[in-house]
TISEKE-936228 format. One record per residue (C-alpha): residue number from 0; x, y negated, z negated; residue in three letters. Coordinates in nm, 4 decimals. Each point is the difference from the previous one (the first is absolute). Example, Ala and Ser with C-alpha at 12.3 -4.5 7.8 and 13.67 -1.06 7.14 Angstrom:
! residues 2
0;1.2300;0.4500;-0.7800;Ala $
1;0.1370;-0.3440;0.0660;Ser $
***
This chain:
! residues 350
0;3.8309;-6.0335;-10.1680;Met $
1;0.1637;-0.2036;0.3033;Thr $
2;-0.2518;-0.1105;0.2576;Val $
3;0.0887;0.0054;0.3538;Thr $
4;-0.1439;-0.2859;0.2512;Ser $
5;-0.1975;0.2707;0.1513;Leu $
6;-0.1845;0.0376;-0.3100;Ala $
7;-0.2551;-0.2485;-0.0301;Leu $
8;-0.2727;0.2331;0.0736;Ala $
9;0.1109;0.2408;-0.2870;Asn $
10;-0.0365;-0.2641;-0.2693;Leu $
11;-0.3289;-0.0128;0.0093;Gly $
12;-0.0654;-0.3581;0.0791;Thr $
13;0.0263;-0.3027;0.2124;Ser $
14;0.3208;-0.2369;0.0395;Arg $
15;-0.2368;-0.2875;-0.1224;Ser $
16;-0.0552;0.1585;-0.3194;Asn $
17;0.3633;0.0868;-0.1042;Ala $
18;0.2653;-0.2106;-0.1267;Ile $
19;0.3744;0.0589;0.0270;Ala $
20;0.2893;-0.1267;-0.2540;Phe $
21;0.3220;-0.0273;0.1277;Ile $
22;0.3032;-0.0643;-0.2407;Gly $
23;-0.0067;0.1814;-0.3078;Leu $
24;0.2634;-0.1669;-0.2240;Gly $
25;-0.0327;-0.1178;-0.3588;Ala $
26;-0.2685;-0.2689;0.1057;Met $
27;-0.1537;0.1745;0.2592;Gly $
28;-0.1032;0.3380;-0.1790;Arg $
29;-0.1598;-0.2189;-0.2443;Glu $
30;-0.1860;-0.1951;0.2605;Met $
31;-0.1192;0.2672;0.1944;Ala $
32;-0.0940;0.2085;-0.3402;Ser $
33;-0.2343;-0.3201;-0.0767;Asn $
34;-0.1426;0.0156;0.3910;Leu $
35;-0.1043;0.3220;-0.0134;Phe $
36;-0.0858;0.0520;-0.3576;Thr $
37;-0.2242;-0.3082;0.0830;Lys $
38;-0.1616;0.1393;0.2979;Ser $
39;-0.1265;0.3287;-0.1013;Leu $
40;-0.3747;-0.0632;0.0122;Asn $
41;0.0549;-0.3534;-0.0104;Ser $
42;-0.2413;-0.0166;0.3324;Gln $
43;-0.3513;0.1322;-0.1629;Gly $
44;-0.1585;0.2573;0.2235;Ser $
45;0.2881;0.0335;0.2431;Glu $
46;0.3003;0.2427;-0.0068;Pro $
47;0.3389;-0.0962;-0.1674;Ser $
48;0.2500;-0.0981;0.1856;Pro $
49;0.2511;0.2359;0.1599;Thr $
50;0.3310;-0.1058;-0.1429;Phe $
51;0.3335;0.0059;0.1925;Ile $
52;0.3351;-0.0778;-0.1301;Val $
53;0.3173;-0.0233;0.1895;Cys $
54;0.3922;-0.0504;-0.1297;Asp $
55;0.3298;-0.0325;0.1324;Ala $
56;0.1220;0.2620;-0.2271;Met $
57;-0.2694;0.2997;-0.0010;Pro $
58;0.0771;0.1376;-0.3227;Glu $
59;-0.1480;-0.3353;-0.0963;Ala $
60;-0.3206;0.0543;0.1499;Ala $
61;-0.0129;0.3156;-0.1092;Ala $
62;0.0391;-0.0451;-0.3524;Thr $
63;-0.2451;-0.3318;0.0068;Phe $
64;-0.2457;0.2793;0.1511;Ala $
65;0.0617;0.2140;-0.2596;Arg $
66;-0.0490;-0.2354;-0.2851;Asn $
67;-0.3357;-0.1417;0.1284;Phe $
68;-0.1386;0.3527;0.0445;Gln $
69;0.0856;0.1066;-0.3504;Gln $
70;-0.1731;-0.3391;-0.1075;Leu $
71;-0.2814;0.0280;0.2169;His $
72;-0.0757;0.4133;0.0940;Pro $
73;-0.1495;0.0580;0.2835;Gly $
74;0.0732;-0.3412;0.1784;Val $
75;0.2295;0.0665;0.2982;Gln $
76;0.3101;-0.2144;0.1137;Ile $
77;0.1027;0.0847;0.2848;Asn $
78;0.3732;-0.0581;0.0923;Val $
79;0.1532;-0.1114;0.3586;Val $
80;0.3182;0.0272;0.1239;Asp $
81;0.0106;-0.3629;0.1970;Thr $
82;-0.1619;-0.3196;-0.0116;Pro $
83;-0.1234;0.0830;0.3523;Ala $
84;-0.1827;0.2757;-0.1375;Glu $
85;-0.1916;-0.1852;-0.2943;Ala $
86;-0.0858;-0.3086;0.2427;Ala $
87;-0.1775;0.2594;0.2346;Glu $
88;-0.1939;0.1819;-0.2822;Leu $
89;-0.0941;-0.3513;-0.1771;Ala $
90;-0.1624;-0.2824;0.0871;Ser $
91;0.1100;-0.1953;-0.3489;Val $
92;0.3777;0.0321;-0.0531;Ile $
93;0.1761;-0.1751;-0.2938;Ile $
94;0.3950;-0.0358;0.0443;Thr $
95;0.2666;-0.1392;-0.3284;Met $
96;0.3233;0.0666;0.1672;Leu $
97;0.3361;-0.1115;-0.0952;Pro $
98;0.0884;-0.3528;0.2089;Ser $
99;-0.0437;-0.1231;0.3820;Ser $
100;0.1930;0.3046;0.1774;Pro $
101;-0.2136;0.2835;-0.1564;Gln $
102;-0.3150;-0.2063;0.1057;Val $
103;0.1105;-0.0698;0.3765;Asn $
104;0.1039;0.3988;0.0115;Gln $
105;-0.3261;0.0937;-0.1401;Val $
106;-0.2460;-0.1874;0.2079;Tyr $
107;0.2115;-0.0693;0.3076;Leu $
108;0.2645;0.1456;0.1054;Thr $
109;0.0209;0.3413;-0.0604;Ser $
110;-0.1886;0.2694;0.1744;Glu $
111;-0.1322;0.1531;-0.2945;Ser $
112;-0.1450;-0.3414;-0.1428;Gly $
113;-0.2835;-0.1299;-0.0364;Ile $
114;-0.0969;-0.1739;0.3219;Leu $
115;0.0619;0.2812;0.2053;Pro $
116;-0.2134;0.2186;-0.2361;Gly $
117;-0.3259;-0.2618;0.0273;Val $
118;0.0491;-0.0452;0.3665;Leu $
119;-0.0426;0.4183;0.0251;Lys $
120;-0.3106;-0.0501;-0.2030;Ala $
121;-0.1281;-0.2354;0.2302;Leu $
122;0.1052;0.1865;0.2848;Ser $
123;-0.2371;0.2805;-0.2053;Ser $
124;-0.2485;0.2340;0.2273;Pro $
125;-0.3340;-0.1597;0.1224;Ala $
126;-0.2865;0.0313;-0.3213;Gly $
127;0.2302;-0.1357;-0.2523;Thr $
128;-0.2404;-0.2245;-0.2439;Lys $
129;0.1389;-0.3799;0.0937;Pro $
130;0.0874;-0.0663;-0.3694;Glu $
131;0.2348;0.2732;0.0309;Asp $
132;0.1825;-0.2588;0.2227;Leu $
133;0.0189;-0.2132;-0.2160;Lys $
134;0.3140;-0.0547;-0.2250;Thr $
135;0.1193;-0.2238;-0.3289;Leu $
136;0.3762;-0.0318;-0.1043;Ala $
137;0.0912;-0.1302;-0.3339;Ile $
138;0.3481;-0.0609;-0.0193;Asp $
139;0.0933;-0.0664;-0.3926;Ser $
140;0.3980;-0.0043;0.0733;Thr $
141;0.1643;-0.3372;-0.0709;Thr $
142;0.2356;-0.0758;0.3006;Leu $
143;0.0514;-0.2965;0.2201;Asp $
144;-0.3032;-0.2093;0.1376;Val $
145;0.1455;-0.0111;0.3732;Ser $
146;0.0042;0.3860;-0.0059;Thr $
147;-0.3718;0.0273;-0.1650;Ala $
148;-0.1203;-0.2708;0.2865;Lys $
149;0.1288;0.1729;0.2614;Asp $
150;-0.0956;0.4031;-0.1158;Val $
151;-0.3758;-0.1673;-0.0199;Ala $
152;0.0040;-0.1420;0.2851;Gln $
153;0.0876;0.2781;0.2284;Arg $
154;-0.2020;0.2555;-0.1804;Val $
155;-0.3183;-0.2165;0.0614;Ala $
156;0.1208;-0.0399;0.3378;Lys $
157;0.1062;0.3482;0.1066;Glu $
158;-0.2443;0.2073;-0.1975;Ala $
159;-0.2728;-0.2400;-0.1217;Gln $
160;0.1169;0.0624;-0.3359;Ile $
161;-0.1319;-0.2549;-0.3155;Ser $
162;0.2921;-0.0608;-0.2163;Met $
163;0.0564;-0.1723;-0.3035;Val $
164;0.3973;-0.1174;-0.2271;Asp $
165;-0.1438;0.1213;-0.3557;Ala $
166;0.3235;-0.0416;-0.2154;Pro $
167;-0.0634;0.0312;-0.3453;Val $
168;0.0921;-0.1229;-0.3484;Ser $
169;-0.0137;0.1651;-0.3108;Gly $
170;0.2405;0.2867;-0.0225;Gly $
171;0.0108;0.3850;-0.0634;Val $
172;-0.1941;-0.0641;-0.2803;Val $
173;-0.2702;-0.2202;0.2137;Gly $
174;0.0064;0.2844;0.2457;Ala $
175;-0.0786;0.2940;-0.2589;Ala $
176;-0.2585;-0.2532;-0.1856;Ala $
177;-0.1654;-0.0902;0.3298;Gly $
178;0.0138;-0.3732;-0.0761;Thr $
179;0.2662;-0.0894;0.2835;Leu $
180;-0.0471;-0.3725;0.1773;Ser $
181;-0.0285;0.0357;0.3300;Phe $
182;0.1317;-0.3110;0.2497;Met $
183;-0.1686;0.0892;0.3300;Val $
184;0.0475;-0.1551;0.3424;Gly $
185;-0.2080;0.0721;0.2813;Gly $
186;-0.3031;-0.1060;0.1995;Pro $
187;-0.3004;-0.0390;-0.2567;Ala $
188;-0.1728;0.2745;0.1858;Ser $
189;0.3081;0.2300;-0.0725;Ser $
190;0.0173;-0.1501;-0.3260;Phe $
191;-0.3812;0.1410;-0.0551;Asp $
192;0.0492;0.3313;0.1384;Leu $
193;0.2993;0.0370;-0.2513;Ala $
194;-0.1684;-0.1365;-0.3473;Lys $
195;-0.1937;0.3182;-0.0887;Pro $
196;0.3123;0.1747;0.0110;Tyr $
197;0.2365;-0.2439;-0.1742;Leu $
198;-0.2617;-0.0525;-0.2799;Glu $
199;0.0534;0.4196;-0.0553;Lys $
200;0.3863;-0.0917;-0.0917;Met $
201;-0.0082;-0.3388;-0.1491;Gly $
202;-0.1632;-0.3191;-0.2147;Lys $
203;0.0803;-0.2529;0.1937;Thr $
204;-0.0933;-0.0493;0.3997;Ile $
205;0.1615;-0.3115;0.1584;Val $
206;-0.1010;-0.0856;0.3775;His $
207;0.3809;-0.2204;0.0543;Cys $
208;-0.1254;-0.0878;0.3804;Gly $
209;0.1293;0.1521;0.3600;Asp $
210;0.2569;0.2583;0.0188;Ser $
211;0.3029;-0.0126;-0.1873;Gly $
212;-0.1410;-0.2566;-0.2787;Thr $
213;-0.0118;0.2755;-0.2590;Gly $
214;0.3360;0.0708;-0.0010;Leu $
215;0.0859;-0.3857;0.0352;Ala $
216;-0.2029;-0.0132;-0.3741;Val $
217;0.1859;0.3095;-0.0817;Lys $
218;0.3298;-0.1152;0.0616;Ile $
219;-0.0588;-0.3002;-0.1766;Cys $
220;-0.1017;0.1536;-0.2832;Asn $
221;0.2724;0.2642;-0.0506;Asn $
222;0.2519;-0.3074;0.0557;Leu $
223;-0.1506;-0.1128;-0.2821;Ile $
224;0.0277;0.3028;-0.2037;Leu $
225;0.3454;0.0725;0.0950;Gly $
226;0.1316;-0.3428;-0.1054;Ile $
227;-0.2698;0.0345;-0.3432;Asn $
228;0.2003;0.3100;-0.0879;Gln $
229;0.3156;-0.1044;0.0460;Val $
230;-0.0420;-0.3255;-0.2252;Ala $
231;-0.1827;0.2447;-0.3006;Val $
232;0.3240;0.2249;0.0099;Ala $
233;0.1935;-0.3013;-0.0225;Glu $
234;-0.2008;-0.1077;-0.2523;Ala $
235;-0.0345;0.2763;-0.2156;Met $
236;0.3647;0.0939;-0.0216;Leu $
237;0.1345;-0.3263;-0.1163;Leu $
238;-0.2979;-0.0447;-0.2340;Gly $
239;0.1050;0.3892;-0.1175;Thr $
240;0.3741;-0.1077;-0.0121;Ser $
241;-0.0695;-0.2977;-0.2084;Leu $
242;-0.1960;0.2148;-0.2683;Gly $
243;-0.2789;-0.0016;0.0924;Leu $
244;-0.2617;0.3498;-0.0074;Ser $
245;-0.1040;0.0635;0.3144;Pro $
246;-0.4035;0.0392;-0.1361;Ser $
247;0.0221;-0.3774;-0.1616;Leu $
248;0.1396;-0.1455;0.3373;Leu $
249;-0.2351;0.1842;0.2284;Ala $
250;-0.3149;-0.1074;-0.2450;Ser $
251;0.1279;-0.3641;-0.0232;Val $
252;0.0765;-0.0068;0.4052;Ile $
253;-0.3437;0.1799;0.0809;Asn $
254;-0.1628;-0.2788;-0.2281;Asn $
255;0.1631;-0.2593;0.1428;Ser $
256;0.0852;-0.1465;0.3781;Thr $
257;0.2280;0.2257;0.0603;Gly $
258;-0.2608;0.3148;0.0640;Arg $
259;-0.0027;0.1335;0.2942;Cys $
260;-0.0535;0.3901;0.1173;Trp $
261;0.3709;0.1282;-0.0741;Pro $
262;-0.0206;-0.1129;-0.3105;Ser $
263;-0.3374;0.1144;-0.1158;Ala $
264;-0.0506;0.3302;0.1659;Val $
265;0.3694;0.0688;0.1619;Asn $
266;0.2159;-0.0990;-0.2960;Asn $
267;0.3299;0.1442;0.0462;Pro $
268;0.0848;0.0708;-0.3858;Ile $
269;-0.1125;0.3132;-0.1456;Pro $
270;-0.2338;-0.0940;-0.3042;Gly $
271;-0.0407;-0.3742;0.1500;Ala $
272;-0.3410;0.0714;0.0519;Leu $
273;-0.1614;0.1902;-0.2925;Pro $
274;-0.2780;0.2800;0.0979;Gly $
275;0.0835;-0.0372;0.3775;Gln $
276;0.2527;0.2225;0.1910;Ser $
277;0.2029;-0.1836;0.2711;Pro $
278;0.1884;0.1715;0.2243;Pro $
279;0.3183;-0.0953;-0.2006;Cys $
280;-0.1395;0.2400;-0.2886;Glu $
281;0.0243;0.2706;0.2596;Arg $
282;0.3699;-0.0963;0.1161;Asp $
283;-0.1621;-0.2124;0.2437;Phe $
284;-0.1410;0.2608;0.1523;Lys $
285;-0.3334;0.0355;0.1836;Gly $
286;-0.0283;-0.3806;0.0803;Gly $
287;0.0111;-0.1839;0.3437;Phe $
288;0.3647;0.1062;0.1192;Ala $
289;0.2365;-0.2940;-0.0197;Ala $
290;0.0932;0.1238;0.3854;Lys $
291;-0.3398;-0.1196;0.0889;Leu $
292;-0.0040;-0.3176;-0.1594;Met $
293;0.3358;-0.0539;0.1913;Leu $
294;-0.2138;0.0732;0.3178;Lys $
295;-0.2935;-0.2175;-0.0602;Asp $
296;0.2696;-0.2710;-0.1395;Met $
297;0.1614;0.0221;0.3632;Asn $
298;-0.3154;-0.0316;0.1615;Leu $
299;-0.0755;-0.3234;-0.1497;Ala $
300;0.3045;-0.1708;0.0823;Leu $
301;-0.0245;0.1370;0.3913;Asn $
302;-0.3551;-0.1595;-0.0185;Ala $
303;0.1897;-0.3402;-0.1554;Ala $
304;0.2335;0.0134;0.2742;Asp $
305;-0.2517;0.0392;0.2856;Ser $
306;-0.1982;-0.3424;-0.1233;Val $
307;0.3357;-0.1832;-0.1642;Gly $
308;-0.1122;0.0526;-0.3560;Val $
309;0.2645;-0.0250;-0.2724;Pro $
310;0.0105;0.2325;-0.2539;Leu $
311;0.2772;-0.0931;-0.2304;Pro $
312;-0.1226;0.2611;-0.3012;Leu $
313;-0.1167;0.2897;0.2565;Gly $
314;0.3720;0.0024;0.1392;Asn $
315;0.1781;0.0251;-0.3644;Ser $
316;-0.2282;0.2252;-0.0612;Ser $
317;0.0188;0.2110;0.2706;Val $
318;0.3797;-0.0031;-0.0524;Lys $
319;-0.0621;0.1111;-0.3190;Leu $
320;-0.2036;0.3247;0.0470;Tyr $
321;0.2156;0.0809;0.3054;Glu $
322;0.2500;0.0474;-0.2539;Asp $
323;-0.2377;0.2205;-0.2360;Val $
324;-0.0849;0.2171;0.3019;Thr $
325;0.3905;0.0702;0.0999;Lys $
326;-0.0280;0.2257;-0.3261;Asp $
327;-0.2022;0.2603;0.1655;Gln $
328;-0.1373;0.1392;-0.3196;Asp $
329;-0.1234;-0.3409;-0.1293;Leu $
330;-0.1382;-0.0679;0.3927;Ala $
331;-0.2795;0.2699;-0.0512;Gly $
332;-0.1308;-0.1302;-0.3482;Arg $
333;-0.2078;-0.2967;-0.0950;Asp $
334;0.1022;-0.3256;0.1358;Phe $
335;0.0021;-0.1074;-0.3757;Ser $
336;0.3362;0.2141;-0.0328;Val $
337;0.1644;-0.3445;0.1162;Val $
338;-0.0177;-0.0429;-0.3950;Phe $
339;0.2696;0.2814;-0.0153;Arg $
340;0.1993;-0.1655;0.3071;His $
341;0.0216;-0.2964;-0.1990;Leu $
342;0.0839;0.1985;-0.3266;Gln $
343;0.2881;0.1293;0.1923;Lys $
344;0.1531;-0.3288;0.1270;Leu $
345;-0.0298;-0.1335;-0.3716;Gln $
346;0.1554;0.3134;-0.1192;Glu $
347;0.3025;-0.0462;0.2624;Gly $
348;0.0612;-0.3827;-0.1326;Gln $
349;0.0507;0.0838;-0.3675;Gln $
***
């Protein structure tokens, strides 16, 4: 079902009782599923919200709607063609987009973007409920801090939109389980509005400060994560090349000072974590793509340049991920595939 921008009345609900999710990639579709599922009848005597989805790839939105409705018969997922339609129909908008250019376009620069949609809602005929004219925007994209600040400032000024940046940690597994960590930047009042929705998608919700601070925390976290994954790949390759079994080496590391998330959860050698199933055991499929880790680490380098902070390990790790992602097949696989790249380097030296 495609809902046009003129169909609010046909939805049988008010704008204030509609939630839109824009961006249904590997993370977004899991987040939207948890958000919608936990919003069903969660308001007691109040009716469940109307759910609206939108994606740059229409089939992704249609597939999500079909799958959700199979799990929840009788629940309608309304698919719209543009962010503007979603923003006109829903007072709560969650976005999960690739990076800075897409956020800038979806919110500000496109004629079919969120800002024009909200402005159209604000110009609705007399008699519209005051609460229907309020808008909350939650952006969970990982993007550069300056773009996030600019977007939040403009939508607040031009359309009275309360906006927070709420990047996540936890990956696709955490998104599916509803255990994500959200690092939130924005005014305290906007955070208070966003928190109930974030709690339906995550376990840890932290208000970091003003607009952009959530992203600053996320960028720092992923800088550590990216570097640690390289360190674990190097150590596991060295140890197994010296004759150690992957499971023994991983067990010692994970009970010693070398323990970290890449060693204990995202170990890059099959069999190193008995009873677990990291991406390496699925040929590095289904995790956090190496090209996305490269994007996040470049955001950290750019932020560091802006404040004059040296990142020697960050720079060397970025160069390694750049080499990994030159192989288009590896670029889309979990970033622990850096181990496979190191293996290839080793084979070339032997």
